[in-house]
C-alpha positions as CSV (number, residue, x, y, z in Angstrom):
1,X,-122.7,-118.6,8.2
2,X,-125.5,-121.0,8.2
3,X,-128.7,-120.0,9.8
4,X,-131.0,-122.4,11.6
5,X,-134.6,-122.8,10.5
6,X,-135.7,-120.7,13.5
7,X,-133.3,-117.9,12.7
8,X,-134.4,-117.8,9.0
9,X,-138.0,-117.6,10.1
10,X,-137.2,-114.7,12.5
11,X,-135.2,-113.0,9.7
12,X,-138.1,-113.3,7.2
13,X,-140.7,-112.2,9.7
14,X,-138.5,-109.2,10.6
15,X,-137.9,-108.4,7.0
16,X,-141.7,-108.5,6.2
17,X,-142.5,-106.3,9.2
18,X,-139.8,-103.8,8.2
19,X,-141.2,-103.7,4.6
20,X,-144.7,-103.2,6.0
21,X,-143.5,-100.4,8.3
22,X,-141.7,-98.7,5.5
23,X,-144.7,-99.1,3.2
24,X,-147.0,-97.8,5.8
25,X,-144.8,-94.8,6.6
26,X,-143.9,-93.8,3.0
27,X,-146.7,-95.1,0.8
28,X,-149.9,-95.9,2.6
29,X,-150.2,-92.9,5.1
30,X,-149.1,-90.3,2.5
31,X,-151.6,-91.8,0.0
32,X,-154.5,-91.7,2.6
33,X,-153.6,-88.1,3.6
34,X,-153.5,-87.1,-0.1
35,X,-156.9,-88.7,-0.6
36,X,-158.3,-86.9,2.4
37,X,-156.9,-83.5,1.2
38,X,-158.2,-84.1,-2.4
39,X,-161.6,-85.0,-0.9
40,X,-161.6,-81.8,1.2
41,X,-160.5,-79.7,-1.8
42,X,-163.3,-81.3,-3.8
43,X,-165.9,-80.3,-1.2
44,X,-164.4,-76.8,-1.1
45,X,-164.5,-76.4,-4.9
46,X,-168.1,-77.8,-5.0
47,X,-169.2,-75.1,-2.4
48,X,-167.3,-72.5,-4.4
49,X,-169.0,-73.5,-7.7
50,X,-172.4,-73.5,-5.9
51,X,-171.8,-70.0,-4.6
52,X,-170.7,-68.8,-8.1
53,X,-173.8,-70.3,-9.6
54,X,-175.9,-68.4,-7.1
55,X,-174.1,-65.2,-7.9
56,X,-174.5,-65.8,-11.6
57,X,-178.2,-66.5,-11.2
58,X,-178.6,-63.4,-9.1
59,X,-176.6,-61.3,-11.6
60,X,-178.8,-62.4,-14.4
61,X,-181.9,-61.5,-12.3
62,X,-180.4,-58.1,-11.4
63,X,-179.4,-57.5,-15.0
64,X,-182.9,-58.2,-16.1
65,X,-184.3,-55.9,-13.4
66,X,-181.8,-53.2,-14.4
67,X,-182.8,-53.5,-18.0
68,X,-186.5,-53.3,-17.0
69,X,-185.8,-50.2,-15.0
70,X,-184.0,-48.6,-17.9
71,X,-186.8,-49.5,-20.3
72,X,-189.6,-48.4,-17.8
73,X,-188.3,-45.2,-16.4
74,X,-184.6,-44.8,-15.6
75,X,-184.4,-41.6,-17.6
76,X,-181.4,-39.4,-18.2
77,X,-183.4,-36.2,-18.2
78,X,-184.3,-35.1,-14.6
79,X,-187.2,-33.0,-15.8
80,X,-188.7,-35.9,-17.6
81,X,-188.1,-38.3,-14.7
82,X,-189.7,-35.8,-12.3
83,X,-192.7,-35.3,-14.6
84,X,-193.2,-39.0,-15.1
85,X,-193.1,-39.6,-11.4
86,X,-195.6,-36.8,-10.7
87,X,-198.0,-38.3,-13.3
88,X,-197.6,-41.7,-11.7
89,X,-198.3,-40.4,-8.2
90,X,-201.4,-38.7,-9.5
91,X,-202.6,-41.9,-11.1
92,X,-201.8,-44.0,-8.0
93,X,-203.6,-41.6,-5.8
94,X,-206.7,-41.7,-8.0
95,X,-206.6,-45.4,-8.2
96,X,-206.2,-45.9,-4.5
97,X,-208.5,-43.0,-3.4
98,X,-205.7,-41.2,-1.4
99,X,-206.0,-37.4,-1.4
100,X,-202.5,-36.0,-1.9
101,X,-202.2,-32.7,-0.1
102,X,-198.6,-32.0,-0.9
103,X,-195.9,-33.3,-3.3
104,X,-192.5,-31.7,-3.1
105,X,-189.7,-32.9,-5.3
106,X,-186.0,-32.2,-4.5
107,X,-183.1,-33.1,-6.8
108,X,-179.9,-34.5,-5.4
109,X,-176.6,-32.6,-5.8
110,X,-174.3,-35.5,-6.7
111,X,-172.1,-34.8,-9.7
112,X,-172.1,-38.0,-11.8
113,X,-173.6,-41.4,-12.2
114,X,-177.0,-42.1,-10.7
115,X,-178.8,-39.2,-9.1
116,X,-182.1,-39.2,-7.3
117,X,-185.1,-37.0,-6.8
118,X,-186.6,-37.2,-3.4
119,X,-190.3,-36.6,-3.3
120,X,-191.8,-35.6,0.0
121,X,-195.5,-36.5,0.0
122,X,-198.4,-35.8,2.3
123,X,-201.8,-37.2,1.9
124,X,-205.0,-38.4,3.6
125,X,-207.0,-41.6,3.3
126,X,-208.4,-44.6,5.1
127,X,-206.2,-47.6,6.0
128,X,-207.3,-49.6,2.9
129,X,-206.6,-46.7,0.4
130,X,-203.2,-45.9,2.0
131,X,-202.3,-49.6,1.9
132,X,-203.2,-49.8,-1.8
133,X,-201.3,-46.6,-2.5
134,X,-198.1,-48.0,-0.9
135,X,-198.6,-51.3,-2.6
136,X,-198.9,-49.5,-6.0
137,X,-195.6,-47.7,-5.3
138,X,-193.9,-50.9,-4.3
139,X,-195.1,-52.8,-7.4
140,X,-194.1,-50.2,-10.0
141,X,-191.2,-50.9,-12.4
142,X,-190.0,-47.4,-12.0
143,X,-186.7,-47.1,-10.2
144,X,-188.3,-45.7,-7.0
145,X,-188.2,-46.8,-3.4
146,X,-189.9,-45.6,-0.2
147,X,-187.3,-44.2,2.2
148,X,-189.6,-42.9,4.9
149,X,-193.2,-43.6,5.8
150,X,-195.3,-42.2,8.7
151,X,-199.0,-42.8,9.4
152,X,-200.7,-40.5,12.0
153,X,-204.1,-40.7,13.5
154,X,-207.1,-38.8,12.2
155,X,-207.9,-35.2,13.0
156,X,-211.5,-35.3,11.9
157,X,-214.5,-36.4,13.9
158,X,-215.1,-39.7,12.1
159,X,-211.6,-40.9,12.9
160,X,-211.4,-42.8,9.6
161,X,-208.9,-40.7,7.7
162,X,-205.2,-41.2,8.4
163,X,-202.5,-38.7,7.6
164,X,-199.7,-40.1,5.5
165,X,-196.2,-38.7,5.1
166,X,-193.7,-40.5,3.0
167,X,-190.5,-39.9,1.1
168,X,-189.8,-41.5,-2.2
169,X,-186.4,-41.7,-3.9
170,X,-186.5,-41.8,-7.7
171,X,-183.3,-42.7,-9.6
172,X,-182.2,-41.1,-12.9
173,X,-179.1,-41.2,-14.9
174,X,-176.9,-38.1,-14.7
175,X,-175.2,-36.9,-17.8
176,X,-171.5,-37.5,-17.9
177,X,-169.4,-34.4,-17.7
178,X,-166.8,-34.0,-20.5
179,X,-163.4,-32.8,-19.4
């Protein structure tokens, strides 16, 4: 069978279009989809690596803070921890000119791990001295945090003294029980 020039031209054009369709369907589109998925996976992995770097940076910071707490006051003896905190409170009150009227320590009843001693403190002073007292507590390297703070107006005639009530929680290491 002999094809005319026109038929041969139609045959070749049809063949080229069929090859282009097959190439598009089975080679080009899957390649583009794979490239897009690889790009998305790359973005996801970059975000994951960035998040992991933030966690590692934070963990080294927390590890350094933990080590500093251990070196500066995370004691394993509750009596020593309590005594150390009482001395610090006395020093801070003298430094800030806050008159402490009551300091009551109370130990936690947890069995193992970290325990805390809650100090209930009452005192008097003007706004500047109370602010300095709280600032000194917040700036200490001891493992302590303020859990409750109340300022009440003055009861004297001058109106300058404020009544301070706060609770501090001091951490200490509990001894491990042997079984």
